[in-house]
C-alpha positions as CSV (number, residue, x, y, z in Angstrom):
1,M,13.4,26.5,-12.2
2,K,10.6,24.6,-13.7
3,A,6.8,25.3,-13.4
4,L,3.9,23.1,-14.3
5,I,0.5,24.6,-15.0
6,V,-2.4,22.2,-14.7
7,D,-5.6,23.7,-16.0
8,D,-8.1,22.7,-18.8
9,D,-8.7,26.3,-19.8
10,A,-6.3,27.2,-22.6
11,G,-6.7,30.9,-21.9
12,I,-5.7,30.6,-18.2
13,R,-2.8,28.4,-19.2
14,R,-1.6,31.1,-21.7
15,F,-2.0,33.9,-19.1
16,L,0.0,31.9,-16.5
17,R,2.6,30.8,-19.0
18,I,3.4,34.4,-20.0
19,G,3.5,35.5,-16.3
20,L,5.6,32.6,-15.1
21,K,8.1,33.0,-18.0
22,T,8.6,36.6,-16.9
23,E,9.4,35.2,-13.4
24,G,12.2,33.1,-14.9
25,Y,10.5,29.7,-15.0
26,E,10.7,27.1,-17.7
27,V,7.0,26.3,-18.1
28,F,5.2,23.1,-18.9
29,E,1.4,22.6,-19.2
30,A,-1.1,19.9,-18.6
31,A,-4.9,20.0,-19.4
32,S,-5.9,16.9,-17.4
33,G,-5.1,14.9,-14.3
34,N,-3.5,12.0,-16.1
35,E,-1.3,14.4,-18.1
36,A,-0.4,16.2,-14.9
37,L,0.8,13.1,-13.1
38,R,2.9,12.0,-16.1
39,S,4.4,15.5,-16.3
40,V,5.2,15.6,-12.6
41,S,7.0,12.3,-12.9
42,A,8.9,13.1,-16.1
43,R,9.6,16.9,-15.7
44,R,10.2,17.1,-11.9
45,P,8.8,20.7,-11.6
46,D,9.9,23.0,-8.8
47,V,6.4,24.6,-8.6
48,I,2.9,23.4,-9.6
49,V,-0.1,25.6,-10.2
50,L,-3.2,23.3,-10.0
51,D,-6.8,23.9,-11.0
52,L,-9.3,21.7,-9.2
53,G,-11.8,21.5,-12.0
54,L,-10.3,19.0,-14.5
55,P,-12.1,16.9,-17.1
56,D,-10.8,13.5,-15.9
57,A,-10.2,14.0,-12.2
58,D,-11.1,16.1,-9.2
59,G,-8.2,18.3,-8.1
60,Q,-8.8,17.4,-4.5
61,E,-7.9,13.8,-5.3
62,L,-5.0,14.9,-7.4
63,V,-3.3,16.8,-4.6
64,P,-2.3,13.8,-2.5
65,A,-1.4,11.9,-5.7
66,I,1.0,14.6,-6.6
67,R,2.3,14.9,-3.1
68,G,3.1,11.2,-3.2
69,I,5.7,11.7,-5.9
70,S,6.8,15.3,-5.6
71,D,8.0,17.8,-3.0
72,A,7.4,20.8,-5.4
73,A,5.7,23.9,-4.1
74,L,2.0,23.3,-4.9
75,I,-0.5,26.1,-5.2
76,V,-4.2,25.4,-5.9
77,L,-5.9,27.9,-8.2
78,S,-9.7,27.4,-8.3
79,V,-13.1,29.1,-8.6
80,R,-14.2,27.1,-5.6
81,D,-14.1,29.5,-2.7
82,A,-15.8,27.5,0.0
83,Q,-13.8,27.2,3.2
84,H,-14.1,23.4,3.3
85,E,-12.6,23.2,-0.2
86,K,-9.5,25.2,0.9
87,I,-9.1,23.2,4.1
88,A,-9.3,19.9,2.3
89,A,-6.7,21.0,-0.3
90,L,-4.3,22.2,2.4
91,D,-4.8,19.1,4.5
92,A,-4.1,16.9,1.4
93,G,-0.7,18.6,0.9
94,A,-1.2,21.8,-1.0
95,D,1.1,24.7,0.1
96,D,-1.4,27.5,-0.7
97,Y,-4.8,28.1,-2.2
98,L,-5.9,31.1,-4.4
99,T,-9.3,31.6,-5.8
100,K,-10.2,32.8,-9.3
101,P,-10.3,35.5,-10.5
102,F,-6.8,36.3,-9.2
103,D,-4.0,38.8,-9.6
104,F,-0.8,37.3,-11.0
105,A,1.4,39.5,-8.8
106,E,-0.2,37.8,-5.8
107,L,0.2,34.3,-7.3
108,A,3.9,35.1,-8.0
109,A,4.4,36.2,-4.4
110,R,2.8,33.1,-3.0
111,L,4.9,30.9,-5.2
112,R,8.1,32.7,-4.0
113,A,6.9,32.1,-0.4
114,S,6.2,28.5,-1.0
115,R,9.5,27.9,-2.7
116,R,11.3,29.5,0.3
117,K,9.6,26.9,2.6
118,V,10.8,24.1,0.4
119,L,14.4,25.4,0.1
120,N,14.6,26.0,3.9
121,H,13.8,22.3,4.5
122,P,15.9,20.4,1.9
123,N,16.5,16.7,1.9
124,P,20.0,15.9,3.2
125,T,22.5,15.3,0.4
126,V,24.4,12.6,2.3
127,L,22.5,9.7,3.9
128,T,24.2,7.2,6.2
129,F,23.0,4.0,7.8
130,G,25.6,1.7,9.4
131,G,28.3,1.1,6.8
132,L,26.0,2.3,4.0
133,V,26.6,5.9,2.6
134,L,24.6,7.5,-0.1
135,D,25.8,10.8,-1.5
136,D,22.9,12.3,-3.4
137,A,24.9,15.2,-4.9
138,A,27.7,13.0,-6.2
139,H,25.2,10.2,-7.1
140,R,27.5,7.7,-5.3
141,V,26.9,4.8,-2.9
142,T,29.4,3.0,-0.8
143,W,29.3,0.0,1.5
144,E,32.1,0.0,4.1
145,D,34.0,2.4,1.8
146,R,33.6,0.1,-1.2
147,S,31.7,1.6,-4.2
148,V,28.3,0.1,-5.1
149,H,27.5,0.9,-8.7
150,L,23.8,1.4,-9.2
151,T,21.5,2.4,-12.1
152,P,19.5,5.6,-11.6
153,K,16.3,3.7,-10.6
154,E,18.3,1.5,-8.2
155,F,19.8,4.7,-6.7
156,D,16.4,6.4,-6.3
157,L,14.9,3.2,-4.7
158,L,17.8,2.9,-2.2
159,R,17.6,6.6,-1.4
160,E,13.9,6.3,-0.5
161,L,14.6,3.4,1.8
162,M,17.4,5.3,3.5
163,R,15.1,8.1,4.2
164,H,13.0,5.8,6.4
165,P,15.7,3.6,8.2
166,D,14.4,0.7,10.3
167,K,10.8,1.4,9.1
168,V,8.7,-0.6,6.7
169,V,8.2,1.4,3.5
170,S,5.1,0.2,1.6
171,H,5.2,-1.1,-2.0
172,S,2.9,1.7,-3.1
173,H,5.0,4.4,-1.5
174,L,8.2,3.1,-3.2
175,L,6.5,2.7,-6.6
176,G,5.0,6.1,-6.4
177,K,8.2,7.9,-5.4
178,V,10.5,6.1,-7.8
179,W,8.3,5.3,-10.8
180,G,5.3,7.5,-10.5
181,A,1.6,7.2,-9.5
182,F,0.7,5.0,-12.5
183,H,3.0,2.2,-11.3
184,G,1.3,1.8,-7.9
185,D,0.4,-1.9,-8.5
186,D,3.6,-3.0,-10.2
187,T,4.9,-4.9,-7.2
188,A,6.6,-7.6,-9.4
189,Y,8.6,-4.8,-11.1
190,L,9.6,-3.5,-7.7
191,R,10.7,-7.0,-6.6
192,V,13.1,-7.3,-9.5
193,Y,14.9,-4.0,-8.5
194,I,15.0,-5.0,-4.8
195,Q,16.7,-8.3,-5.8
196,R,19.2,-6.4,-7.9
197,L,20.1,-4.1,-5.0
198,R,20.5,-7.1,-2.6
199,R,22.8,-8.8,-5.0
200,K,25.0,-5.7,-5.4
201,F,25.4,-5.3,-1.7
202,V,26.5,-8.9,-1.4
203,E,28.9,-8.4,-4.3
204,A,30.3,-5.3,-2.5
205,G,31.2,-7.5,0.5
206,A,28.1,-7.5,2.7
207,E,27.4,-10.7,4.5
208,K,23.7,-10.1,4.2
209,S,21.7,-7.5,2.3
210,P,20.4,-4.7,4.5
211,I,17.1,-4.8,2.8
212,D,14.4,-7.0,4.5
213,S,11.0,-7.9,3.2
214,E,7.7,-7.5,5.0
215,P,5.5,-9.9,3.0
216,G,2.6,-8.2,1.4
217,V,3.5,-4.8,2.8
218,G,6.9,-3.5,1.7
219,Y,10.6,-3.4,2.5
220,R,12.7,-2.3,5.4
221,L,16.3,-1.1,5.6
222,T,17.9,-2.8,8.6
223,M,21.3,-3.7,10.0
224,D,19.9,-6.7,11.9
225,T,22.0,-9.6,10.7
226,E,20.1,-12.3,12.6
C-alpha cells in the first residue's frame, strides 16, 4: 500500500515516514498543496495524511480538491483544534481528523479504520450499460461482445462515464478524475478524447456512439438512439 504525507514540517514528515514504513506502507511526501495534488494524481496513494497549514494553500480547500481525484483514506492532521475546523474538513470529504501533538499508534489505528471503510465499499470491477461492458480488473471493453481497444486514458474516461449512466457528467469532474486537478479547464483536450471514444464505438459496430454532449456542461452516456 502507498501513503502520502502532506506537511511542510520536515521533522513531522520524517516522524510519519518512519512510522508508516513500519506499518508496511510505501511512503511519498509533499511539502505544499501543489506538490500534493501532483503526487495524488501520479502516485495514486491508498492513504493520505494531510496537514492544514501549508505554505501555498489552506488544507481546508485542498480536501475537496483531493476528493475530486482520489478515493484514498484521508486523515487531516493539524494543530487547529476548533470544532468548526474539524466539521469543515469532514464535510469536505476527510475521513478523520487528528490534532497535533498526536500519538502515532492512534494515527495508525485511525488509518486502519479508514482503510477498512474504503475496502468495504469498493467500486465494481465490471460495469455494464446496454451492450457496453467494461471489465476494470481485466482492463477490457466490449461492445455487443466485440472488443473495443482503448488507450489507458480513454479507458479511464469511459469508466467514469459508466459510473454515472444516463447522467450528465461535467467537464471539470471528468478532467479532475482522469487527468487531475490541474487540468480542470482543458475542455478542448477532453473533447479530443471524447471524439476518439465515439469513433471507436462506431468502428466496433455501434450505429451511434453512446456518448452524448450537453453543450457547455459535460457528457452523458446514453442508449437513446433518437
